[in-house]
Every structure is written in C-alpha cells, then in structure tokens.
N, CA, C and O of each residue as an XYZ file, in Angstrom:
336
protein
N      13.988      2.754     -8.512
C      13.871      1.426     -7.952
C      12.530      0.808     -8.300
O      12.477     -0.376     -8.633
N      11.446      1.568     -8.236
C      10.127      1.014     -8.546
C      10.090      0.484     -9.975
O       9.447     -0.531    -10.244
N      10.772      1.162    -10.886
C      10.793      0.723    -12.278
C      11.506     -0.620    -12.382
O      11.074     -1.501    -13.125
N      12.597     -0.776    -11.640
C      13.323     -2.052    -11.642
C      12.460     -3.176    -11.078
O      12.430     -4.281    -11.619
N      11.757     -2.881     -9.979
C      10.896     -3.895     -9.376
C       9.754     -4.267    -10.314
O       9.405     -5.441    -10.438
N       9.177     -3.276    -10.967
C       8.097     -3.534    -11.901
C       8.597     -4.369    -13.085
O       7.906     -5.275    -13.551
N       9.786     -4.059    -13.558
C      10.381     -4.821    -14.648
C      10.630     -6.258    -14.227
O      10.376     -7.183    -14.998
N      11.125     -6.454    -13.008
C      11.370     -7.803    -12.495
C      10.064     -8.557    -12.342
O       9.987     -9.741    -12.668
N       9.050     -7.889    -11.855
C       7.731     -8.518    -11.691
C       7.179     -8.945    -13.035
O       6.581    -10.015    -13.148
N       7.370     -8.121    -14.056
C       6.896     -8.476    -15.390
C       7.618     -9.714    -15.904
O       7.003    -10.591    -16.510
N       8.934     -9.782    -15.661
C       9.688    -10.969    -16.066
C       9.182    -12.207    -15.326
O       9.031    -13.272    -15.924
N       8.923    -12.064    -14.030
C       8.513    -13.201    -13.206
C       7.111    -13.694    -13.557
O       6.861    -14.900    -13.563
N       6.188    -12.758    -13.850
C       4.799    -13.148    -14.057
C       4.404    -13.232    -15.520
O       3.434    -13.904    -15.871
N       5.164    -12.544    -16.381
C       4.785    -12.488    -17.788
C       3.646    -11.516    -18.045
O       3.063    -11.506    -19.129
N       3.327    -10.691    -17.037
C       2.222     -9.724    -17.166
C       2.728     -8.323    -16.887
O       3.661     -8.127    -16.109
N       2.097     -7.346    -17.536
C       2.365     -5.953    -17.197
C       1.684     -5.666    -15.869
O       0.872     -6.462    -15.397
N       2.013     -4.532    -15.265
C       1.367     -4.143    -14.012
C      -0.144     -4.022    -14.206
O      -0.923     -4.423    -13.342
N      -0.543     -3.471    -15.337
C      -1.973     -3.310    -15.618
C      -2.660     -4.678    -15.754
O      -3.762     -4.873    -15.241
N      -2.021     -5.603    -16.431
C      -2.583     -6.950    -16.579
C      -2.681     -7.650    -15.220
O      -3.655     -8.348    -14.941
N      -1.668     -7.456    -14.386
C      -1.680     -8.074    -13.064
C      -2.816     -7.503    -12.233
O      -3.556     -8.251    -11.594
N      -2.962     -6.173    -12.234
C      -4.050     -5.548    -11.468
C      -5.402     -6.036    -11.975
O      -6.289     -6.331    -11.172
N      -5.575     -6.126    -13.281
C      -6.829     -6.598    -13.844
C      -7.116     -8.035    -13.408
O      -8.253     -8.372    -13.077
N      -6.096     -8.869    -13.407
C      -6.293    -10.266    -13.017
C      -6.630    -10.410    -11.535
O      -7.214    -11.415    -11.129
N      -6.266     -9.415    -10.725
C      -6.522     -9.468     -9.291
C      -7.714     -8.613     -8.856
O      -7.987     -8.515     -7.659
N      -8.426     -7.997     -9.793
C      -9.570     -7.157     -9.437
C     -10.611     -7.866     -8.586
O     -11.087     -7.277     -7.616
N     -10.995     -9.118     -8.902
C     -11.985     -9.786     -8.050
C     -11.513     -9.935     -6.597
O     -12.289     -9.746     -5.659
N     -10.261    -10.268     -6.432
C      -9.727    -10.406     -5.064
C      -9.688     -9.044     -4.355
O     -10.055     -8.943     -3.184
N      -9.249     -8.014     -5.055
C      -9.209     -6.684     -4.463
C     -10.607     -6.185     -4.120
O     -10.801     -5.550     -3.084
N     -11.583     -6.469     -4.984
C     -12.964     -6.069     -4.727
C     -13.506     -6.795     -3.489
O     -14.220     -6.195     -2.685
N     -13.176     -8.066     -3.335
C     -13.620     -8.827     -2.164
C     -13.040     -8.240     -0.883
O     -13.733     -8.131      0.129
N     -11.779     -7.867     -0.932
C     -11.136     -7.260      0.238
C     -11.813     -5.939      0.584
O     -12.045     -5.643      1.756
N     -12.125     -5.153     -0.431
C     -12.715     -3.843     -0.209
C     -14.115     -3.958      0.374
O     -14.470     -3.190      1.268
N     -14.913     -4.895     -0.108
C     -16.296     -4.982      0.326
C     -16.446     -5.502      1.747
O     -17.499     -5.309      2.353
N     -15.433     -6.154      2.296
C     -15.533     -6.642      3.672
C     -15.409     -5.504      4.680
O     -15.771     -5.669      5.845
N     -14.908     -4.371      4.251
C     -14.669     -3.207      5.113
C     -13.687     -3.509      6.251
O     -13.662     -2.811      7.265
N     -12.885     -4.550      6.066
C     -11.869     -4.879      7.052
C     -10.695     -3.921      6.990
O      -9.941     -3.791      7.954
N     -10.537     -3.249      5.858
C      -9.431     -2.329      5.650
C      -9.976     -0.977      5.196
O      -9.936     -0.663      4.006
N     -10.486     -0.177      6.132
C     -11.143      1.076      5.726
C     -10.211      2.070      5.031
O     -10.655      2.818      4.160
N      -8.950      2.090      5.394
C      -8.030      3.026      4.715
C      -7.801      2.583      3.285
O      -7.733      3.420      2.385
N      -7.682      1.285      3.056
C      -7.537      0.785      1.696
C      -8.799      1.079      0.890
O      -8.719      1.389     -0.299
N      -9.956      0.984      1.530
C     -11.200      1.321      0.850
C     -11.206      2.776      0.406
O     -11.737      3.101     -0.655
N     -10.615      3.657      1.216
C     -10.502      5.072      0.855
C      -9.679      5.200     -0.419
O     -10.025      5.987     -1.300
N      -8.604      4.442     -0.529
C      -7.781      4.479     -1.728
C      -8.582      4.033     -2.946
O      -8.501      4.656     -4.005
N      -9.354      2.960     -2.803
C     -10.178      2.491     -3.914
C     -11.225      3.533     -4.294
O     -11.507      3.733     -5.475
N     -11.799      4.192     -3.297
C     -12.810      5.220     -3.575
C     -12.202      6.380     -4.359
O     -12.855      6.956     -5.229
N     -10.968      6.717     -4.053
C     -10.300      7.847     -4.715
C      -9.834      7.495     -6.122
O      -9.907      8.328     -7.025
N      -9.353      6.264     -6.315
C      -8.710      5.904     -7.574
C      -9.405      4.790     -8.340
O      -9.008      4.478     -9.462
N     -10.433      4.186     -7.758
C     -11.105      3.069     -8.420
C     -10.134      1.939     -8.670
O      -9.244      1.699     -7.854
N     -10.281      1.257     -9.753
C      -9.389      0.141    -10.053
C      -8.199      0.596    -10.878
O      -7.446     -0.237    -11.384
N      -8.015      1.901    -11.025
C      -6.902      2.446    -11.813
C      -5.658      2.609    -10.950
O      -4.952      3.612    -11.054
N      -5.396      1.646    -10.118
C      -4.229      1.708     -9.252
C      -3.009      1.156     -9.969
O      -3.102      0.188    -10.724
N      -1.883      1.772     -9.730
C      -0.636      1.240    -10.246
C       0.359      1.208     -9.096
O       0.061      1.677     -7.997
N       1.513      0.669     -9.342
C       2.494      0.547     -8.266
C       2.866      1.906     -7.679
O       3.046      2.031     -6.468
N       2.982      2.913     -8.524
C       3.318      4.246     -8.048
C       2.272      4.801     -7.098
O       2.609      5.369     -6.058
N       0.989      4.637     -7.455
C      -0.106      5.113     -6.614
C      -0.097      4.377     -5.277
O      -0.233      4.998     -4.223
N       0.061      3.063     -5.319
C       0.095      2.279     -4.088
C       1.272      2.665     -3.214
O       1.137      2.767     -1.994
N       2.437      2.884     -3.835
C       3.627      3.279     -3.085
C       3.412      4.639     -2.413
O       3.690      4.798     -1.224
N       2.921      5.607     -3.170
C       2.690      6.934     -2.616
C       1.659      6.905     -1.498
O       1.813      7.601     -0.494
N       0.612      6.105     -1.662
C      -0.415      5.982     -0.622
C       0.197      5.441      0.670
O      -0.035      5.983      1.751
N       0.974      4.373      0.549
C       1.604      3.791      1.736
C       2.630      4.710      2.359
O       2.705      4.834      3.581
N       3.410      5.347      1.530
C       4.445      6.258      2.033
C       3.828      7.443      2.775
O       4.375      7.901      3.778
N       2.706      7.933      2.289
C       2.049      9.072      2.941
C       1.545      8.705      4.333
O       1.408      9.584      5.184
N       1.268      7.433      4.581
C       0.758      7.005      5.878
C       1.847      6.509      6.831
O       1.595      6.326      8.022
N       3.029      6.296      6.320
C       4.100      5.766      7.143
C       4.452      6.685      8.329
O       4.626      6.180      9.439
N       4.562      7.988      8.143
C       4.888      8.837      9.292
C       3.850      8.732     10.409
O       4.200      8.839     11.585
N       2.576      8.525     10.058
C       1.551      8.357     11.086
C       1.815      7.099     11.912
O       1.637      7.095     13.130
N       2.239      6.036     11.236
C       2.545      4.793     11.942
C       3.748      4.940     12.855
O       3.750      4.434     13.977
N       4.765      5.629     12.376
C       5.965      5.852     13.201
C       5.600      6.721     14.407
O       6.053      6.467     15.523
N       4.789      7.736     14.175
C       4.369      8.603     15.279
C       3.598      7.807     16.318
O       3.812      7.979     17.518
N       2.710      6.943     15.871
C       1.934      6.118     16.786
C       2.848      5.204     17.602
O       2.653      5.051     18.808
N       3.834      4.604     16.958
C       4.787      3.762     17.655
C       5.552      4.554     18.707
O       5.706      4.095     19.839
N       6.024      5.719     18.349
C       6.783      6.554     19.290
C       5.918      6.996     20.465
O       6.398      7.094     21.594
N       4.645      7.260     20.197
C       3.742      7.677     21.267
C       3.493      6.562     22.276
O       3.178      6.839     23.434
N       3.629      5.322     21.861
C       3.379      4.185     22.755
C       4.591      3.814     23.590
O       4.474      3.036     24.536
N       5.755      4.359     23.254
C       6.949      4.046     24.028
C       6.912      4.755     25.370
O       6.548      5.929     25.439
N       7.284      4.061     26.438
C       7.259      4.699     27.764
C       8.418      5.673     27.947
O       9.535      5.418     27.499
N       8.143      6.764     28.595
C       9.188      7.717     28.953
C       9.731      8.524     27.797
O       9.775      8.052     26.662
N      10.135      9.719     28.083
C      10.648     10.629     27.053
C      11.993     10.179     26.505
O      12.251     10.337     25.311
N      12.872      9.611     27.365
C      14.210      9.249     26.896
C      14.171      8.089     25.918
O      14.969      8.045     24.982
N      13.246      7.138     26.121
C      13.191      6.004     25.199
C      12.469      6.349     23.922
O      12.514      5.589     22.955
N      11.807      7.479     23.904
C      11.032      7.872     22.740
C      11.886      7.957     21.484
O      11.397      7.682     20.388
N      13.128      8.326     21.620
C      13.978      8.517     20.437
C      15.069      7.450     20.318
O      15.929      7.567     19.445
N      15.067      6.434     21.150
C      16.133      5.419     21.080
C      15.584      4.099     20.563
O      15.511      3.113     21.296
N      15.202      4.094     19.310
C      14.697      2.862     18.710
C      15.882      2.027     18.378
O      15.732      0.922     17.855
C-alpha cells in the first residue's frame, strides 16, 4: 500500500519522495527547532534528513500501541476498558 501511495503522490506532485522531502527540509527544520514535538525531534536525531515514507510509517506505527494504551488507561471502570 505504501508503494501505491508513494506512486500516487509522485503523480500528484511531480516529485519523488526524496525531492519532496528535500523541498520541505526548511519547514521540517523549523518544526524541529521549536522543540514543540520532542518525539519527532528524536526521529530527526536518529535519522537526520534521510527520512522516507517507510521510516516515518514505522516510527508512527511503533508509537501507536502506546497511544492506544494511554486511551484505554483513561477510560473509567474495567468493563468499559475494552468496549470501544
């Protein structure tokens, strides 16, 4: 699926994923330097500007269970914990 989405994005923008990332480096750098997104800054520290869609997808996917766990922990009562 990621390959299909990347192919569609290339058709829509006329740029490869690498060209798109390069064109957005100033914006990404500005986001990183504000320290408003510390987890995203960790990703930049680990991979620099060599991010691709696969890296971003894997990074987000690895953190998704933590978000679901946090949501479940905030639900009141044990019975509602599993009835989303």
